[in-house]
C-alpha positions, 0 to 999 in steps of 0.5 A: 568302286563305281565309275560313271560312263556315257549312258543316261543314269548309269554306273558301272559297278560290280555285280555279285550275280554276274561276278563282273563289272556291269552297267547298273541303273542307280537311283535314290528312293524315299521309303516308308519304314513304319507300318503304322499309319500315324507314324508313316510320315516320320519314318521315311528314309532314303535308299540307294537302289541299283539294278544290274542292266545285264541280269536284272538283279536289284539291290538296295541299301539304307543310306541313313543309318543314324 
C-alpha cells in the first residue's frame, strides 16, 4: 500500500524494478486514446502515472475502466 512522506508530490510505493519500497513521483494525466481527429475530444481518459525516484522506471494505469 502506498504511503505519503515529507517530500513534495511523493509517495512511497513498491517498485517492481528495484524490488523495494521507494519514493515515487505520482500524478494524473489526461490522455487522448483515439487516433481519429474527429473523435479525439471525446476519448480523453485519466491515467495514474508513477515514476520511481531511485531507478526512473515509469508506469501508468488507466483509472476509468467503465
